[in-house]
Legacy VTK file of the C-alpha trace (Angstrom):
# vtk DataFile Version 3.0
C-alpha trace
ASCII
DATASET POLYDATA
POINTS 382 float
117.997 -50.262 -39.878
120.571 -52.620 -41.440
120.707 -52.259 -45.368
121.918 -55.164 -47.249
123.407 -53.262 -50.226
124.802 -49.733 -50.765
121.740 -47.200 -51.016
121.879 -45.231 -54.157
121.439 -41.547 -53.844
118.050 -41.306 -54.664
117.116 -43.880 -51.773
119.402 -42.109 -49.446
117.645 -38.923 -49.991
114.158 -40.435 -49.659
115.236 -42.063 -46.493
116.669 -39.506 -44.725
113.490 -37.500 -45.926
111.495 -40.067 -44.519
113.123 -39.838 -41.077
112.714 -35.673 -40.555
109.387 -35.960 -41.739
108.875 -38.992 -38.780
110.974 -36.830 -36.386
108.605 -33.831 -36.930
105.506 -35.831 -35.924
107.427 -37.121 -32.776
107.668 -33.600 -31.803
104.240 -32.650 -32.191
103.235 -35.577 -30.429
105.234 -34.955 -27.506
103.838 -31.425 -27.706
100.336 -32.624 -27.517
101.293 -35.115 -24.771
102.311 -32.710 -22.786
99.014 -30.705 -22.843
97.189 -33.635 -21.840
99.822 -35.305 -19.194
102.077 -32.514 -17.768
103.228 -34.907 -15.733
105.146 -36.769 -17.695
107.796 -33.749 -18.659
110.539 -35.012 -16.193
110.077 -38.357 -18.073
110.578 -36.573 -21.566
113.007 -34.575 -20.565
115.282 -37.378 -18.952
115.121 -39.291 -22.436
118.278 -38.528 -24.087
117.348 -37.907 -27.452
120.904 -39.216 -29.241
121.147 -42.595 -27.502
118.400 -43.852 -29.398
117.295 -44.070 -33.038
113.807 -42.679 -34.219
111.826 -46.458 -34.974
113.167 -47.268 -31.441
112.000 -43.952 -29.658
109.805 -44.299 -26.431
106.562 -42.674 -26.955
105.602 -42.533 -23.024
102.262 -44.442 -24.178
100.097 -45.702 -21.313
101.209 -49.567 -22.091
104.975 -48.207 -21.969
104.782 -47.066 -18.225
104.577 -49.188 -15.437
101.864 -49.629 -12.886
102.489 -46.465 -10.555
103.091 -43.850 -13.899
99.493 -44.947 -14.150
98.017 -42.768 -11.701
99.227 -39.833 -13.534
97.359 -40.596 -16.706
93.736 -39.934 -17.157
91.638 -43.083 -17.312
90.401 -42.127 -20.575
93.593 -42.125 -22.261
94.335 -45.270 -20.730
91.130 -46.738 -22.402
91.778 -44.717 -25.441
94.851 -46.528 -26.150
93.159 -49.804 -24.762
90.991 -49.745 -27.623
93.133 -48.644 -30.284
95.156 -51.644 -29.366
92.254 -53.737 -29.277
91.422 -53.163 -32.794
95.611 -53.044 -33.977
95.380 -56.614 -32.556
92.797 -57.739 -34.736
93.435 -55.823 -37.963
97.183 -57.256 -37.636
95.415 -61.092 -37.338
93.111 -60.230 -40.604
96.410 -58.834 -42.300
97.939 -62.133 -41.698
95.351 -64.461 -42.662
95.522 -62.373 -45.521
99.307 -62.734 -46.496
99.418 -66.568 -45.419
96.868 -67.125 -47.711
98.798 -65.148 -50.321
101.870 -67.471 -49.639
99.987 -70.411 -49.959
98.627 -69.270 -53.906
101.950 -68.176 -55.002
103.824 -71.508 -53.294
100.867 -73.341 -55.324
101.801 -71.713 -58.572
105.075 -71.155 -58.511
106.207 -74.334 -60.105
103.593 -73.717 -63.012
105.010 -69.893 -63.849
108.817 -70.680 -64.243
108.921 -70.700 -67.728
112.187 -69.018 -67.524
114.907 -67.836 -64.893
113.274 -64.179 -65.195
110.053 -65.427 -64.311
111.724 -67.988 -61.771
113.443 -64.513 -60.086
110.507 -62.817 -60.209
108.383 -65.451 -57.955
111.187 -66.055 -55.313
111.469 -62.123 -55.163
107.813 -62.007 -54.372
108.070 -64.808 -51.821
110.428 -62.446 -49.831
108.290 -59.572 -49.990
105.396 -61.509 -48.542
107.792 -63.173 -45.731
108.847 -60.063 -44.940
104.992 -59.059 -44.292
104.661 -61.880 -42.106
107.245 -61.047 -40.218
106.371 -57.437 -39.476
102.370 -58.245 -39.190
103.396 -60.662 -36.393
105.744 -57.830 -34.724
102.697 -55.862 -34.493
100.388 -58.068 -33.131
102.723 -59.010 -30.470
103.246 -55.337 -29.578
99.482 -54.994 -29.599
98.895 -57.650 -27.367
101.795 -57.081 -25.298
100.672 -53.601 -24.424
96.787 -55.049 -24.144
98.352 -57.093 -21.166
99.420 -54.191 -19.451
96.122 -52.096 -19.956
93.463 -54.741 -19.427
93.182 -57.109 -16.874
93.156 -60.849 -17.823
89.889 -62.021 -19.091
87.804 -63.482 -22.320
89.773 -61.405 -24.440
92.668 -63.553 -23.870
90.719 -66.557 -25.213
90.442 -64.940 -29.180
94.065 -62.724 -28.472
96.180 -65.289 -27.846
100.210 -65.224 -27.695
101.129 -65.743 -31.418
104.129 -68.340 -31.529
105.999 -68.974 -34.762
104.497 -72.412 -35.036
100.967 -70.616 -35.406
102.029 -68.446 -38.272
100.797 -71.004 -41.052
98.252 -71.530 -43.716
94.838 -72.960 -43.509
96.376 -75.915 -45.998
99.400 -75.707 -44.413
101.228 -77.593 -41.260
104.176 -78.071 -39.010
107.297 -79.993 -39.804
107.045 -83.625 -38.042
110.212 -84.406 -36.509
110.736 -87.000 -38.910
110.193 -84.806 -41.540
112.904 -82.118 -39.517
115.434 -84.413 -39.654
115.145 -85.293 -43.319
115.528 -81.543 -43.901
117.894 -80.897 -42.253
120.235 -83.501 -43.523
118.773 -82.184 -47.027
120.276 -78.692 -46.106
124.046 -79.939 -44.648
123.921 -82.039 -48.284
123.582 -78.707 -49.794
126.341 -76.727 -48.182
123.859 -75.336 -45.829
125.657 -74.026 -42.435
124.728 -75.706 -39.133
123.936 -71.884 -37.642
121.551 -71.421 -40.921
119.782 -74.550 -39.984
119.035 -74.300 -36.422
117.902 -70.958 -37.058
115.316 -72.054 -39.024
114.468 -75.185 -36.833
114.382 -73.271 -33.625
111.561 -71.555 -34.623
112.340 -68.706 -35.913
111.424 -69.556 -39.122
109.759 -72.568 -38.976
108.951 -73.919 -42.031
105.539 -75.445 -43.311
104.315 -77.600 -45.832
100.849 -78.096 -47.355
98.455 -80.550 -46.728
98.104 -83.246 -49.929
94.787 -82.381 -51.898
93.924 -85.354 -52.165
93.129 -86.346 -48.601
95.076 -89.649 -47.447
95.659 -91.819 -44.383
97.114 -89.129 -41.310
95.908 -86.087 -43.618
92.353 -86.012 -42.778
93.008 -84.426 -39.166
95.051 -81.665 -39.152
94.576 -79.124 -36.078
94.926 -75.432 -37.660
95.912 -72.540 -36.202
93.774 -70.542 -33.901
94.125 -67.649 -35.786
91.785 -68.996 -38.551
89.060 -68.876 -35.579
89.430 -65.359 -34.506
86.881 -62.637 -35.620
85.258 -59.459 -34.499
81.360 -59.972 -34.224
78.710 -56.953 -32.863
76.788 -58.277 -29.691
74.379 -55.379 -28.307
75.581 -53.192 -30.335
79.550 -53.321 -29.147
82.439 -55.481 -30.901
83.490 -58.397 -28.898
85.717 -60.724 -30.170
84.607 -64.272 -30.353
86.682 -66.884 -28.974
85.065 -69.639 -26.888
81.553 -68.769 -27.141
81.239 -67.305 -30.344
81.868 -69.953 -33.411
81.849 -67.571 -36.648
84.431 -69.191 -38.890
86.728 -67.038 -41.657
85.344 -67.653 -45.025
88.629 -68.993 -46.379
88.003 -71.837 -43.410
84.330 -72.113 -45.157
86.491 -72.407 -48.772
88.722 -75.049 -47.370
85.670 -76.908 -45.983
84.142 -76.902 -48.763
86.778 -78.529 -50.731
87.238 -80.801 -47.941
83.396 -81.542 -48.358
83.974 -82.080 -52.249
86.538 -84.612 -51.581
84.644 -86.759 -49.282
81.918 -86.713 -51.301
84.016 -87.915 -54.575
83.926 -91.878 -53.822
80.026 -91.577 -54.098
79.751 -89.977 -56.913
82.426 -92.212 -58.378
80.011 -95.019 -56.984
76.827 -93.699 -58.578
78.077 -93.211 -61.557
79.574 -96.717 -61.883
76.035 -97.627 -61.364
74.782 -95.505 -63.559
76.857 -96.526 -66.217
76.298 -100.165 -65.212
72.181 -99.924 -65.557
72.259 -97.622 -68.630
74.780 -100.770 -70.616
71.900 -103.079 -69.641
69.252 -101.288 -70.752
70.938 -100.291 -74.244
71.288 -104.080 -75.088
67.963 -104.577 -74.233
67.019 -101.518 -76.471
68.874 -102.540 -78.976
67.383 -105.982 -78.824
63.570 -104.774 -79.100
65.176 -102.300 -82.067
65.864 -106.139 -84.273
62.781 -107.498 -83.067
60.927 -104.316 -84.492
62.596 -105.002 -87.611
61.350 -108.809 -88.254
58.113 -108.774 -90.902
58.614 -105.337 -92.208
56.407 -104.780 -95.255
58.722 -102.006 -97.078
60.789 -104.325 -98.538
60.824 -107.464 -100.826
60.512 -110.931 -100.099
63.798 -111.945 -100.379
65.082 -109.022 -98.534
62.953 -109.784 -95.885
63.696 -113.269 -95.542
67.177 -112.440 -95.014
66.103 -109.275 -92.539
64.393 -111.433 -90.503
67.356 -114.024 -89.944
69.548 -111.063 -89.335
67.353 -109.353 -86.690
66.517 -112.375 -84.648
70.393 -113.444 -84.446
71.262 -110.162 -83.164
68.280 -109.709 -81.368
69.114 -112.595 -79.312
72.697 -111.617 -79.029
72.229 -108.396 -77.559
69.533 -109.782 -75.240
71.837 -112.366 -73.840
74.424 -110.213 -73.606
72.253 -107.563 -71.633
71.112 -110.672 -69.100
74.455 -111.793 -68.687
76.064 -108.405 -67.483
72.897 -108.080 -64.983
74.063 -111.453 -64.163
77.640 -110.382 -63.644
77.172 -106.959 -62.515
74.316 -107.749 -59.703
76.866 -108.376 -56.958
78.570 -105.292 -57.443
75.272 -103.014 -58.298
74.380 -104.058 -54.697
77.524 -103.737 -52.936
77.703 -100.308 -54.443
73.896 -99.316 -52.920
75.259 -100.644 -49.545
78.199 -98.364 -49.870
76.230 -95.637 -50.373
73.729 -96.138 -47.754
76.527 -96.010 -45.152
77.476 -93.139 -46.681
74.461 -91.080 -46.539
73.548 -92.349 -43.397
76.381 -93.661 -40.391
73.854 -95.576 -39.000
74.536 -98.044 -41.620
77.984 -98.632 -39.876
77.458 -102.362 -38.468
76.683 -103.615 -41.897
80.145 -103.068 -43.667
82.331 -105.042 -41.135
80.015 -107.887 -41.665
80.210 -108.177 -45.523
82.776 -110.859 -47.147
84.931 -109.725 -50.074
83.842 -109.234 -53.056
85.368 -110.800 -56.319
84.700 -108.998 -59.742
85.793 -110.991 -62.853
87.190 -108.397 -65.710
86.498 -109.181 -69.254
89.368 -108.514 -71.429
88.909 -106.753 -74.802
90.077 -109.615 -76.935
91.239 -107.432 -80.046
93.363 -105.307 -77.531
94.683 -108.473 -76.062
96.074 -110.273 -79.736
97.243 -106.147 -80.603
99.115 -106.262 -77.509
100.086 -109.861 -77.768
101.049 -108.839 -81.614
103.393 -106.055 -80.356
105.299 -108.550 -78.066
105.955 -110.908 -80.820
107.252 -107.788 -82.708
LINES 1 383
382 0 1 2 3 4 5 6 7 8 9 10 11 12 13 14 15 16 17 18 19 20 21 22 23 24 25 26 27 28 29 30 31 32 33 34 35 36 37 38 39 40 41 42 43 44 45 46 47 48 49 50 51 52 53 54 55 56 57 58 59 60 61 62 63 64 65 66 67 68 69 70 71 72 73 74 75 76 77 78 79 80 81 82 83 84 85 86 87 88 89 90 91 92 93 94 95 96 97 98 99 100 101 102 103 104 105 106 107 108 109 110 111 112 113 114 115 116 117 118 119 120 121 122 123 124 125 126 127 128 129 130 131 132 133 134 135 136 137 138 139 140 141 142 143 144 145 146 147 148 149 150 151 152 153 154 155 156 157 158 159 160 161 162 163 164 165 166 167 168 169 170 171 172 173 174 175 176 177 178 179 180 181 182 183 184 185 186 187 188 189 190 191 192 193 194 195 196 197 198 199 200 201 202 203 204 205 206 207 208 209 210 211 212 213 214 215 216 217 218 219 220 221 222 223 224 225 226 227 228 229 230 231 232 233 234 235 236 237 238 239 240 241 242 243 244 245 246 247 248 249 250 251 252 253 254 255 256 257 258 259 260 261 262 263 264 265 266 267 268 269 270 271 272 273 274 275 276 277 278 279 280 281 282 283 284 285 286 287 288 289 290 291 292 293 294 295 296 297 298 299 300 301 302 303 304 305 306 307 308 309 310 311 312 313 314 315 316 317 318 319 320 321 322 323 324 325 326 327 328 329 330 331 332 333 334 335 336 337 338 339 340 341 342 343 344 345 346 347 348 349 350 351 352 353 354 355 356 357 358 359 360 361 362 363 364 365 366 367 368 369 370 371 372 373 374 375 376 377 378 379 380 381
């Protein structure tokens, strides 16, 4: 264990205390191991205690021994480690998914929560902690899977507990850099003064850089292959715990959440079309309503004859204007509303795909507000 900075006296004392506690636990474990497997005594005594650190000391688990030594170990102990390693692998995947979700949230909110240099430093520290946890969890999963490979035969479990590559460790809304993006990233890092060794260490899949998907699905963003870690889950079948691989399609809640977001983005054009069509319909209906209201003002008896004459003329004029406006808008917007209905029917039922290619381009006439245009011309003149 290497330290980036010198430890304080309290930290050094705490480290020594933890190492002493770990050594005592290892000694108790070895004593218990000799009780259950007496044949391992020569191997344990032949292990030099000074050559290795506590963190790398051999625990003589069934998975760490060769196949010839498996004959010395009871079958129950091998099965026990197999069950524990299987659970450890799935627990590591669950923790890995949780940390990847945390990383996505932190990266998304980093640009929003930087009012000061202190906050920026705290966010960077939090990102470093999350990356360290991800690295540690990935190492735990790889160790558990390596033990499973030695304790059990190849089978369906390998479809759910696959070999974890560095490119697989990415969030549900992240993807690996493409070759062109890697070259651009390398060039940017070289311009910033980063050494070639540090750049190669990142690009050689030791710490694969990832970028988030575009929140608005654009061309080329609608089809991305997610990492297999988001499709793996433990299920109960016949009272037994089974890992869902190719046969079980229960998807993680995070994947369902992303699916709902993608579905909302896909339905957004449909909502906009319905909104435009409804606004056009209401505008036309409002013109007819106002025209009818003015027509009801004709012949009112609760006013004087002089006011009635002027009100009648004024009402007829405005009723005529509003009704003509409604007819004009209805005629002008009729092609747009019909085209919107066709597109909505296509979005609702894919069987209408043959209709869209045969439709000719639609020209839309836009009426500019005269008052607004006059104000803009006055501003240009000034």
